[in-house]
C-alpha positions as CSV (number, residue, x, y, z in Angstrom):
1,X,3.5,-12.4,12.6
2,X,0.4,-10.2,12.5
3,X,0.6,-6.4,12.2
4,X,-1.8,-3.9,13.8
5,X,-4.0,-4.0,10.7
6,X,-4.4,-7.8,10.9
7,X,-2.1,-8.5,7.9
8,X,0.6,-11.1,8.2
9,X,4.2,-10.3,7.4
10,X,6.8,-12.5,5.8
11,X,10.5,-12.2,4.8
12,X,9.5,-11.4,1.2
13,X,7.3,-8.6,0.1
14,X,5.0,-9.7,-2.7
15,X,2.6,-7.4,-4.5
16,X,-0.3,-9.3,-3.1
17,X,0.8,-8.7,0.4
18,X,1.3,-5.0,-0.2
19,X,-2.1,-4.7,-1.9
20,X,-3.8,-6.5,1.1
21,X,-2.0,-4.0,3.4
22,X,-3.2,-1.0,1.4
23,X,-6.8,-2.3,1.4
24,X,-6.7,-2.8,5.2
25,X,-5.6,0.8,5.6
26,X,-8.2,2.1,3.1
27,X,-11.0,0.3,5.1
28,X,-10.0,2.4,8.2
29,X,-10.9,5.8,6.6
30,X,-13.9,7.2,4.8
31,X,-13.8,6.6,1.1
32,X,-14.0,10.3,0.4
33,X,-10.8,11.0,2.2
34,X,-7.6,10.8,0.1
35,X,-4.9,8.8,1.9
36,X,-1.1,9.5,1.4
37,X,1.1,6.5,2.0
38,X,4.9,6.9,2.2
39,X,6.8,3.9,0.8
40,X,10.3,3.1,-0.3
41,X,11.2,2.5,-4.0
42,X,10.9,-1.2,-3.9
43,X,9.8,-2.4,-7.3
44,X,6.9,-4.4,-5.7
45,X,5.4,-1.1,-4.6
46,X,5.2,0.2,-8.2
47,X,3.6,-2.7,-9.9
48,X,0.7,-1.8,-12.3
49,X,-2.0,-3.5,-10.2
50,X,-1.0,-1.6,-7.1
51,X,-0.7,1.8,-8.8
52,X,-4.1,1.2,-10.6
53,X,-5.8,0.2,-7.3
54,X,-4.3,3.3,-5.7
55,X,-5.8,5.6,-8.4
56,X,-9.2,4.0,-8.1
57,X,-9.3,4.2,-4.3
58,X,-8.0,7.7,-3.5
59,X,-4.7,6.4,-2.2
60,X,-1.6,8.4,-3.2
61,X,1.7,6.6,-2.9
62,X,4.6,8.9,-2.0
63,X,7.9,7.3,-2.7
64,X,11.1,8.2,-0.7
65,X,14.0,9.8,-2.5
66,X,16.5,7.4,-4.1
67,X,19.6,9.4,-3.3
């Protein structure tokens, strides 16, 4: 299945899929604009490569409350 950004979805979320999705969103907006992305607390969303990429590309992940 393809999403609106052109990414494919699958039953499992892998860090690579999440990173590809974030990159697709980043391409839609000017680099100077900070983007805030709301995500759940899935451990895949908090892997070092994803968090590092977010810091370098002006993307701020906002995680939902756990309680």
